[in-house]
Legacy VTK file of the C-alpha trace (Angstrom):
# vtk DataFile Version 3.0
C-alpha trace
ASCII
DATASET POLYDATA
POINTS 248 float
88.043 110.128 87.775
86.640 113.403 88.476
84.382 114.695 85.670
82.773 117.864 84.495
79.374 118.796 83.051
81.154 120.862 80.382
83.896 123.309 79.984
83.887 125.951 83.092
84.931 129.480 82.631
88.537 130.346 83.763
87.793 131.282 87.212
84.849 128.633 87.892
87.561 125.959 87.173
90.377 127.775 89.645
87.587 127.877 92.105
86.385 123.786 91.160
90.410 122.944 90.799
91.049 124.075 94.591
87.396 122.844 95.607
88.005 119.238 94.874
91.717 119.261 96.091
90.224 120.362 99.204
87.555 117.590 99.157
89.790 115.273 98.493
91.611 115.901 101.876
88.627 115.734 103.933
89.417 112.472 105.125
91.466 110.893 108.318
94.363 111.904 108.410
97.064 108.786 107.174
98.406 106.354 110.342
101.892 108.105 109.638
100.691 111.637 109.514
98.886 111.178 112.695
102.037 109.202 114.332
104.102 112.040 113.264
101.793 114.935 114.261
101.247 113.604 117.550
105.149 113.409 118.187
105.152 109.154 118.521
107.480 108.658 115.793
111.051 107.165 117.300
114.565 108.835 115.797
114.574 105.400 113.886
110.804 105.998 111.943
111.405 109.856 111.200
115.225 108.435 109.481
113.229 106.058 107.324
110.437 108.445 106.470
113.580 111.461 105.631
115.449 108.812 103.249
112.216 108.054 101.476
111.301 111.802 100.995
114.784 112.719 99.453
113.682 110.485 96.547
111.104 113.121 96.001
112.627 116.147 96.658
115.622 115.288 94.161
112.534 114.495 91.469
111.166 118.107 91.488
113.544 120.022 89.960
113.957 117.549 87.204
110.052 117.736 87.371
110.631 121.512 86.972
113.107 121.790 83.873
110.651 119.472 81.993
107.981 121.532 82.112
110.275 124.462 80.290
111.861 122.090 77.913
108.232 120.969 76.990
106.141 124.180 76.667
106.075 126.154 73.714
105.045 128.929 75.182
107.643 132.104 76.066
105.116 133.623 78.905
104.899 130.236 80.426
108.251 129.793 80.731
109.286 133.519 81.655
107.142 132.592 84.902
108.156 129.105 85.670
112.121 130.028 84.902
112.469 131.502 88.448
110.687 128.767 90.063
112.842 126.273 88.487
116.053 127.987 89.455
115.165 128.397 93.064
115.019 124.714 93.125
117.734 124.022 91.695
119.743 126.431 93.622
119.940 130.576 93.231
123.385 129.974 93.679
123.397 129.739 89.938
122.937 133.256 89.283
125.004 134.517 92.486
122.614 134.457 95.167
122.916 132.614 98.466
120.188 129.784 98.449
120.967 126.209 97.334
119.476 123.128 95.407
116.452 122.441 97.797
117.718 118.772 97.552
120.365 119.779 99.761
117.970 121.345 102.435
116.384 118.292 103.028
119.433 116.665 103.413
120.050 119.258 106.308
116.712 117.728 107.312
118.651 114.228 107.258
121.463 115.042 109.127
119.432 116.890 111.895
118.088 113.514 112.501
121.053 111.821 112.799
121.988 110.523 109.519
124.793 110.220 106.814
124.398 112.823 104.146
125.911 111.180 101.400
124.361 107.519 102.516
121.404 109.306 102.179
121.969 111.397 98.928
123.116 107.517 97.310
120.141 105.166 98.560
117.827 103.938 96.817
113.840 104.325 97.704
111.343 101.463 98.667
110.321 100.536 95.382
106.672 101.709 95.830
108.061 104.804 96.742
109.827 104.939 93.651
106.734 104.120 91.775
104.838 106.756 93.599
107.136 109.457 93.203
108.012 108.834 89.555
104.496 108.642 88.221
104.333 112.655 89.703
107.682 113.697 88.034
106.027 111.846 84.612
103.408 114.523 84.906
105.472 117.045 83.628
107.855 114.469 81.236
105.944 112.332 79.674
102.286 113.653 79.903
101.880 117.150 79.501
103.455 120.473 80.394
100.464 121.977 81.773
99.745 119.332 84.101
103.266 119.482 85.495
102.091 123.333 86.509
99.192 121.019 87.921
100.832 119.477 90.387
103.325 121.824 91.756
102.993 123.387 94.961
100.605 126.417 95.884
98.468 127.574 99.214
98.123 124.023 100.075
101.922 122.871 100.046
102.689 126.210 101.847
100.169 125.453 104.989
101.409 121.684 105.362
104.869 123.320 105.689
104.336 125.664 108.520
102.311 122.775 110.476
105.230 120.716 109.734
107.323 122.657 110.972
105.393 123.894 114.099
105.335 119.627 114.525
109.052 119.566 114.546
109.896 122.668 117.203
107.051 121.209 119.433
107.029 117.362 119.557
110.496 116.625 118.140
112.872 119.351 119.614
116.173 117.181 119.530
115.981 118.008 115.926
118.398 121.333 116.057
116.857 124.272 114.606
118.981 124.996 111.674
117.934 121.811 110.431
114.927 122.756 108.830
115.138 125.703 107.043
113.419 123.618 103.999
110.438 123.845 106.133
111.166 127.534 106.790
111.690 128.190 102.920
109.017 126.470 101.557
106.002 128.051 104.149
107.029 131.279 102.497
108.073 130.548 98.433
105.020 128.337 97.218
102.492 130.633 98.037
104.151 132.796 95.420
104.954 129.289 93.656
101.001 128.921 93.899
100.137 132.202 92.796
102.058 131.801 89.555
100.200 128.086 88.918
96.913 129.266 89.527
97.675 132.173 86.710
99.107 129.461 84.016
96.336 127.360 84.760
93.414 130.112 84.698
95.045 130.873 81.090
95.592 127.642 79.638
93.235 125.307 80.743
90.933 126.028 78.021
88.856 122.967 77.260
86.673 120.624 79.233
89.495 117.804 78.608
92.466 119.257 79.960
90.258 120.967 83.112
89.360 117.416 83.762
93.226 116.643 83.659
94.492 119.106 85.755
91.747 118.332 88.611
92.750 114.472 88.226
96.449 115.607 88.210
95.808 117.407 91.513
94.378 114.046 92.708
97.063 111.902 91.134
99.200 113.666 93.476
97.570 113.068 96.661
97.215 109.401 95.649
101.117 109.559 95.030
101.496 111.074 98.666
99.298 108.529 99.992
101.358 105.492 97.936
104.271 107.426 99.755
102.866 107.079 103.423
101.709 103.751 103.346
105.056 102.071 102.115
106.814 104.079 104.763
104.386 103.249 107.644
104.391 99.150 106.863
108.110 99.441 106.518
109.682 101.760 109.397
106.338 101.239 111.530
104.909 97.416 111.423
107.823 96.258 110.122
110.076 97.874 112.417
112.978 98.302 109.675
115.808 101.236 110.178
117.008 103.338 107.066
120.349 101.561 106.323
118.572 98.060 106.098
115.586 99.107 104.225
118.153 100.504 102.151
119.819 97.328 101.423
116.539 95.589 100.632
115.889 98.289 98.013
LINES 1 249
248 0 1 2 3 4 5 6 7 8 9 10 11 12 13 14 15 16 17 18 19 20 21 22 23 24 25 26 27 28 29 30 31 32 33 34 35 36 37 38 39 40 41 42 43 44 45 46 47 48 49 50 51 52 53 54 55 56 57 58 59 60 61 62 63 64 65 66 67 68 69 70 71 72 73 74 75 76 77 78 79 80 81 82 83 84 85 86 87 88 89 90 91 92 93 94 95 96 97 98 99 100 101 102 103 104 105 106 107 108 109 110 111 112 113 114 115 116 117 118 119 120 121 122 123 124 125 126 127 128 129 130 131 132 133 134 135 136 137 138 139 140 141 142 143 144 145 146 147 148 149 150 151 152 153 154 155 156 157 158 159 160 161 162 163 164 165 166 167 168 169 170 171 172 173 174 175 176 177 178 179 180 181 182 183 184 185 186 187 188 189 190 191 192 193 194 195 196 197 198 199 200 201 202 203 204 205 206 207 208 209 210 211 212 213 214 215 216 217 218 219 220 221 222 223 224 225 226 227 228 229 230 231 232 233 234 235 236 237 238 239 240 241 242 243 244 245 246 247
């Protein structure tokens, strides 16, 4: 649990928020990430990972609207609404963008999976537990913590890196299945700037600043728990995505 000695100024808080997050990432890659980035995942392992990742992706729009529902500040709601609409699908406002979970289902199809099966499948218990803790940050805890765990520059960089991994290590995946990565490599930079402005303005006490920093660490740990479950199920145990879904 991260603790501050005292309340920080807005700029010092933002610097600390990102520095703690950066330091939390200074550890060897998770075995799943190392396997993926080295191009050593089998098709079946990638399919299992994508099926589990879908549960996370479909919770993101729910989290965004939980922020809007729970936030009492008009300026925040107006800043956050375009992000929520984008995640839910900009076809709602006459633009071509579709819901972001649908873009992830494109990834699943590109990996050779049945779209409807993935959409209706249950995640591994550990994945569900980890993702629900992330989604509940905005719904059951605080709208501000929901902002703290949202996407930013680090997510955009990860999307760019993973897109390159697919293009160089898994060339059999169709390019048109990877729009999810191209999209987030761009929009998450903008989303991160909005998050930064909101945190700077509304994390106004030592307690709130600590909670926001610890929420970000929780999000990192959520991803590690997901990776633990995926690695154990699809690499160590060698299950495929259909048998894992039947066991969930």
